[in-house]
C-alpha positions in Angstrom: -113.5 160.1 55.9 -114.3 162.6 58.0 -113.4 165.8 59.9 -113.3 165.6 63.7 -114.7 169.1 64.2 -114.9 171.4 67.8 -117.1 172.4 68.4 -119.3 169.5 66.3 -122.0 171.6 65.9 -120.5 173.3 62.9 -121.6 171.3 61.0 -125.4 170.2 62.2 -126.3 172.7 59.7 -128.3 172.8 56.3 -127.7 176.3 55.4 -124.7 176.1 52.7 -121.1 177.7 53.1 -118.2 179.0 52.5 -115.1 177.9 53.8 -111.7 178.6 54.1 -108.7 176.8 57.0 -105.5 177.8 58.3 -103.8 177.4 61.3 -104.5 181.3 61.8 -102.3 180.6 64.8 -101.8 184.9 66.8 -104.8 185.6 64.0 -103.4 188.9 63.2 -103.0 191.8 60.7 -103.2 189.6 57.4 -105.2 187.1 59.0 -108.6 188.6 60.0 -108.1 190.5 56.6 -108.4 187.1 54.7 -111.5 186.7 57.3 -113.4 189.6 56.9 -113.1 188.8 52.8 -114.6 185.3 54.0 -118.0 187.0 55.8 -118.4 189.2 53.7 -118.3 187.4 50.2 -120.0 185.0 52.0 -123.4 186.6 53.3 -123.2 188.4 50.2 -124.5 185.0 48.3 -126.7 184.0 50.5 -124.4 181.0 52.4 -122.6 181.2 56.4 -119.0 181.9 56.9 -117.3 178.8 58.1 -113.7 179.7 59.9 -111.3 176.5 60.0 -108.3 176.1 62.1 -106.3 172.7 64.2 -105.9 172.1 66.8 -102.3 171.7 66.7 -99.6 172.9 64.5 -100.3 170.3 61.6 -96.0 170.7 62.2 -96.0 168.7 64.5 -97.0 165.6 63.8 -95.5 165.9 60.7 -92.3 167.0 61.5 -92.2 167.5 65.2 -88.9 169.9 65.3 -89.9 171.8 63.3 -92.8 172.5 65.1 -93.2 176.6 65.9 -93.9 178.2 69.3 -97.9 179.4 69.0 -98.9 182.3 69.6 -102.5 182.4 70.7 -104.2 179.0 72.0 -106.8 177.1 70.4 -109.6 178.7 72.6 -108.7 182.2 72.2 -108.0 182.1 68.0 -111.7 180.5 68.3 -112.8 183.5 70.0 -111.3 186.3 67.8 -112.1 184.2 64.3 -115.9 184.6 65.4 -115.5 188.3 66.5 -114.8 188.3 62.4 -118.1 187.2 61.8 -117.2 183.7 61.4 -119.2 180.9 62.4 -114.9 178.8 63.3 -113.7 175.1 64.4 -111.3 173.6 64.8 -110.2 170.3 63.1 -108.4 167.6 65.4 -105.7 167.3 63.1 -103.9 163.6 63.0 -102.1 161.0 60.3 -105.5 160.1 58.6 -105.5 164.3 58.7 -102.7 164.8 57.2 -103.0 162.0 54.7 -106.7 163.2 52.8 -105.1 165.0 49.9 -106.9 168.7 48.5 -109.1 166.6 46.5 -110.1 164.4 49.9 -109.8 167.7 51.2 -112.2 169.3 49.8 -114.6 166.6 49.2 -115.0 166.3 52.7 -116.0 170.0 53.5 -118.6 169.9 51.0 -120.2 167.0 52.2 -119.8 167.6 56.2 -119.9 171.6 55.8 -122.3 172.4 52.8 -119.0 173.8 51.3 -120.1 175.3 48.0 -116.8 177.4 47.9 -113.6 177.0 49.0 -111.3 181.3 50.1 -107.6 180.6 50.7 -105.1 182.5 50.9 -102.3 183.6 48.7 -99.8 181.6 50.0 -102.3 178.9 51.6 -102.0 175.2 51.0 -103.5 172.6 51.5 -103.2 168.3 51.7 -100.7 166.0 51.5 -100.0 166.3 48.0 -99.1 169.8 48.2 -100.5 171.8 44.9 -98.8 174.7 44.3 -100.5 177.5 41.9 -104.1 177.8 41.6 -105.0 176.2 38.4 -103.6 173.1 40.1 -106.5 173.8 42.5 -109.3 174.6 40.6 -108.8 171.5 38.7 -108.9 169.5 42.5 -112.1 172.1 43.3 -113.6 170.3 40.3 -113.1 167.3 41.2 -115.1 168.1 44.7 -118.0 169.8 43.1 -117.2 172.9 44.6 -115.5 176.4 43.8 -112.3 177.4 45.0 -111.4 181.6 45.2 -108.2 183.2 46.1 -108.4 186.2 48.4 -106.3 188.6 47.9 -102.5 189.1 50.1 -102.5 191.2 52.5 -102.6 195.0 51.6 -101.2 195.9 54.8 -96.8 195.5 55.0 -94.9 195.8 58.0 -91.2 197.2 56.8 -91.8 196.4 53.2 -92.6 192.4 53.7 -96.0 191.3 54.3 -97.9 190.2 57.6 -97.0 186.7 58.7 -97.3 184.6 62.2 -92.9 183.7 61.5 -92.6 187.2 61.4 -94.1 187.7 65.2 -92.3 185.7 66.1 -89.4 186.7 64.8 -89.8 189.7 67.0 -90.9 188.5 69.4 -87.8 186.3 69.6 -86.0 189.1 69.2 -88.0 191.0 72.2 -89.4 193.2 70.2 -93.2 193.7 71.3 -94.0 197.0 70.1 -93.0 195.8 66.7 -94.9 191.9 67.0 -98.1 193.9 68.9 -98.5 196.2 65.2 -98.2 192.8 63.0 -101.1 191.4 65.7 -103.2 193.7 66.1 -103.1 194.1 69.5 -100.2 193.0 72.4 -99.0 189.7 72.3 -99.9 187.5 75.6 -99.6 185.2 77.8 -101.1 182.9 80.8 -100.4 180.6 83.4 -101.3 180.0 86.8 -99.3 181.5 89.7 -97.2 179.3 91.7 -95.1 179.4 94.5 -91.1 180.4 93.3 -87.9 181.3 95.4 -89.9 183.9 97.1 -86.6 186.4 96.5 -88.8 189.0 95.1 -90.9 188.9 98.4 -87.3 189.0 100.1 -85.7 192.5 98.0 -89.3 194.2 98.5 -90.6 194.0 95.4 -93.4 190.3 95.2 -93.4 188.9 92.6 -96.1 186.4 90.7 -94.1 182.8 89.2 -96.3 181.7 86.1 -96.4 178.9 84.7 -97.2 179.9 80.9 -100.3 177.3 79.8 -100.3 175.4 77.1 -97.2 175.2 76.9 -97.0 175.2 73.0 -97.8 179.4 73.1 -94.0 181.6 72.6 -91.9 183.1 75.4 -90.4 186.8 74.2 -86.9 186.4 74.3 -85.2 187.1 78.1 -85.3 190.1 79.2 -87.5 192.9 81.3 -90.8 194.3 80.1 -92.7 196.8 80.7 -96.2 195.0 80.4 -100.3 195.0 81.7 -101.2 191.7 83.5 -104.7 191.6 83.8 -105.9 189.9 87.4 -108.7 187.2 87.5 -111.1 189.0 88.9 -111.2 191.6 85.1 -108.5 194.7 86.9 -105.9 195.4 84.8 -102.7 196.2 86.5 -99.2 198.1 85.5 -96.6 195.8 85.5 -92.8 194.7 85.3 -92.0 190.9 83.7 -88.6 189.3 84.1 -88.1 186.5 82.3 -84.8 184.7 81.8 -83.2 182.4 84.5 -82.1 184.6 87.3 -78.4 185.2 87.0 -78.3 187.1 89.9 -79.8 184.4 92.4 -79.7 180.8 90.5 -76.0 179.4 89.8 -77.1 176.3 89.4 -76.1 174.8 86.0 -79.4 174.4 84.1 -81.3 177.3 86.1 -84.9 176.5 84.0 -86.5 179.6 82.4 -89.2 181.8 84.3 -91.5 183.9 83.5 -91.3 186.8 86.8 -94.3 189.5 86.8 -93.7 191.5 89.5 -97.5 193.8 89.5 -96.9 197.5 91.1 -98.9 199.4 93.7 -101.3 195.4 94.5 -101.4 193.8 97.5 -103.7 191.4 97.3 -102.8 187.3 96.9 -102.4 185.8 93.0 -100.6 182.4 94.2 -102.9 179.6 92.5 -105.1 182.1 90.5 -104.8 182.4 86.0 -102.8 186.5 85.3 -103.3 186.7 82.1 -99.9 189.2 80.8 -100.1 192.0 77.7 -96.2 192.9 76.9 -95.6 196.5 75.4 -92.2 197.3 75.6 -89.2 195.7 76.3 -87.2 197.7 79.0 -83.6 196.3 78.9 -82.4 193.0 78.1 -81.5 190.1 81.5 -78.1 190.2 82.7 -76.1 189.3 86.3 -75.3 192.0 88.8 -73.0 191.8 91.1 -74.7 191.7 94.5 -78.4 191.4 95.9 -78.1 195.1 96.7 -77.7 196.1 93.2 -80.1 194.2 91.6 -82.6 195.7 94.6 -81.5 199.0 92.6 -82.1 197.9 89.8 -85.6 196.3 90.3 -86.8 200.2 91.0 -85.6 201.4 88.4 -87.1 198.5 86.2 -90.2 199.3 88.1 -90.1 204.0 87.6 -89.2 203.1 84.1 -92.5 200.9 83.1 -94.4 202.7 85.2 -93.7 205.8 82.3 -93.8 203.5 79.5 -97.3 202.3 81.4 -98.4 205.2 81.8 -97.4 206.9 78.7 -99.3 204.3 76.9 -102.2 205.0 79.0 -102.4 208.2 77.9 -102.5 207.3 74.4 -105.7 205.2 74.4 -108.3 207.4 76.4 -110.5 209.0 73.9 
């Protein structure tokens, strides 16, 4: 059994390696702690540090109804993993991969990647047999002909609990963009193509970019209005007000679709068909229905001023 790796060039080397495997969803502070530990330990032994993720969440195959929304698309995950000093690749997770035992998985790492050591996160599990103790994993590694080591937990906690992808999802689902950013080590971001909406914002004097988020598995934060940074295709960064929700004042359909709309403060260009990145800074208020379009227009103006104040203060903090 061979693992299908992307890029497959990661296996085209005779250099022995030290490997870690995980979903690394979001590549948050805890993940970067593990990856940095891997890079340092591997190089001290003259080994190549290799970090492997999966091209989809294993639960999307094992139990699709329980598969969580994602915190970063695969190309971004791989880039962030490489930034931690590791060679990075994605394993294609399918039914064959699912059926591998821990020993079979480790054996595959040994002959396909020249793995001499497997570094496991303190709460990570590997293989369909779901071994649960360090002793069981050491036994499986011995049978595979490699060594297994366990990384310590992240020394930094948030609110008394370890940093985790689940905790970050929970924060975003409550609209707490700042808490999510602290655990991620950066602002949570989504990207997508700007399409044609109903152009209601334009008639109100606040033209918005209607964003079709890609990939569709990405987590959409709680409904509400956010102060955000919009990154245009040319790399320019703009203050923005972002509304996530069902637009209850203007959309009275029975089951309105959730939309992500960004108003870039002071921007006058044409964004239709281009890709826009949104970095969430702070939730300003929940979504609500207004009594009239005039009231909505006044509130959008107030939201724009509130966002400008928040983002200006944020920019001042980031200045060297």
